[in-house]
SEFI-306431 format. One record per residue (C-alpha): residue number from 1; y, x, z. Coordinates in steps of 0.001 Angstrom, whole numbers, plus 500000, padded with zeros to 6 digits. Example, Ala and Ser with C-alpha at 12.3 -4.5 7.8 and 13.67 -1.06 7.14 Angstrom:
BEGIN
1 495500 512300 507800 $
2 498940 513670 507140 $
***
This chain:
BEGIN
1 036271 439523 634661 $
2 034706 440918 637746 $
3 033115 443752 635693 $
4 036587 444721 634346 $
5 037948 444818 637880 $
6 035170 447074 639152 $
7 035494 449342 636146 $
8 039404 449650 636563 $
9 038997 450367 640376 $
10 036821 453491 639488 $
11 039609 454917 637098 $
12 042366 457038 638521 $
13 045591 455615 636870 $
14 047711 458002 638770 $
15 047036 460813 636358 $
16 050467 462149 635296 $
17 051651 464687 632999 $
18 051971 467990 634873 $
19 055608 469051 635245 $
20 056568 472284 633955 $
21 059565 473987 635395 $
22 062275 474175 632951 $
23 064029 477492 632418 $
24 067705 476899 632999 $
25 070221 478443 630613 $
26 073300 479840 632258 $
27 076499 477906 631643 $
28 079054 480685 631236 $
29 081762 478939 629220 $
30 084394 476227 629752 $
31 084415 476325 633687 $
32 080627 476744 633579 $
33 079948 473524 631710 $
34 078819 475025 628284 $
35 076104 477398 627405 $
36 076939 480241 624889 $
37 075174 478341 622137 $
38 077078 475099 622873 $
39 080404 477002 623109 $
40 079866 478578 619461 $
41 078524 475234 618293 $
42 081733 473611 619058 $
43 083766 476244 617379 $
44 081689 476158 614300 $
45 081944 472387 614089 $
46 085752 472513 614646 $
47 086178 474963 611911 $
48 083951 472889 609538 $
49 086026 469791 610376 $
50 089301 471556 609742 $
51 088442 472598 606322 $
52 086687 469441 605364 $
53 089286 468661 602550 $
54 089611 472249 601310 $
55 091071 471849 597770 $
56 088537 474076 595901 $
57 085758 472059 597490 $
58 087455 468791 596338 $
59 087748 470217 592819 $
60 084051 470927 592630 $
61 083279 467544 593729 $
62 085540 465933 591182 $
63 084031 468255 588494 $
64 080608 466775 589282 $
65 081676 463271 589000 $
66 081953 460416 586354 $
67 082933 456884 586183 $
68 080180 454666 587711 $
69 077740 453093 585366 $
70 076362 451055 588196 $
71 076449 447241 588279 $
72 078197 447508 591514 $
73 081895 446960 590608 $
74 083014 448450 593962 $
75 081513 451973 593081 $
76 084083 453703 591168 $
77 082457 457247 590801 $
78 079085 458712 590670 $
79 078255 462377 591470 $
80 075496 464535 589766 $
81 073190 466752 591850 $
82 073283 470322 590571 $
83 069431 470661 591233 $
84 067744 467387 590047 $
85 070721 466450 587808 $
86 070490 462735 588930 $
87 073566 460717 589604 $
88 074267 459295 593198 $
89 076951 457487 594908 $
90 079305 459662 597244 $
91 077454 458771 600461 $
92 074352 460325 598991 $
93 075665 463737 597947 $
94 076968 466744 599984 $
95 079023 469630 599051 $
96 077126 473039 599472 $
97 078351 476447 599737 $
98 076494 478606 597224 $
99 076986 481644 599314 $
100 076087 480442 602864 $
101 078855 480673 605523 $
102 076549 482543 607815 $
103 076141 482431 611538 $
104 078791 482020 614200 $
105 077450 483385 617517 $
106 080210 485928 618636 $
107 083690 486907 617951 $
108 082834 489376 615324 $
109 081107 486652 613194 $
110 084498 484577 613087 $
111 086184 486468 610176 $
112 083154 486589 607879 $
113 082361 482963 608618 $
114 085808 481711 607790 $
115 085854 483741 604538 $
116 082620 482315 603413 $
117 083678 478748 604608 $
118 086936 478761 602547 $
119 086512 480538 599134 $
120 089323 479969 596656 $
121 087100 479413 593691 $
122 085600 475915 593066 $
123 082581 477558 591455 $
124 081575 478701 594930 $
125 080671 475195 595776 $
126 077968 472796 594317 $
127 077219 469104 594767 $
128 073631 468305 595961 $
129 071792 465212 596810 $
130 070880 464945 600467 $
131 067125 465793 599919 $
132 068021 468899 597772 $
133 070593 470113 600198 $
134 068130 469780 603030 $
135 065524 471766 601017 $
136 068005 474549 600282 $
137 069037 474739 603897 $
138 065617 474860 605174 $
139 064686 477552 602697 $
140 067807 479680 603722 $
141 066882 479323 607430 $
142 063216 480480 606639 $
143 064535 483492 604557 $
144 067040 484483 607454 $
145 064086 484844 609892 $
***
């Protein structure tokens, strides 16, 4: 025990991670409480929420469904992923815009974003399982850069 105490006395336990000064991003929106990015993120989120039950999107979802063949009697419908063609419960699929909505970072982006968000044709949407949707999203982001 004494050897351990002598050993610990020679080690400097006060070594801390060096603090780097964080670059402050100016908060220019909402009485100087939001950054530009947060401001446009709120607008994008609000628009997506407002059009959550867009009829052509619901039609595309219903077109990809069938009565459940699961043993779970509470599960009424299953949905087929357009990529892997497997069947999933509703919580495991997402509705994807075949043509991406695009970015929303300034006022000039609003009109194209809303047009791409709300197409009238149900064929503009596809049902994807969560992993396939994430892969598609990541690929689109890579290609965008």
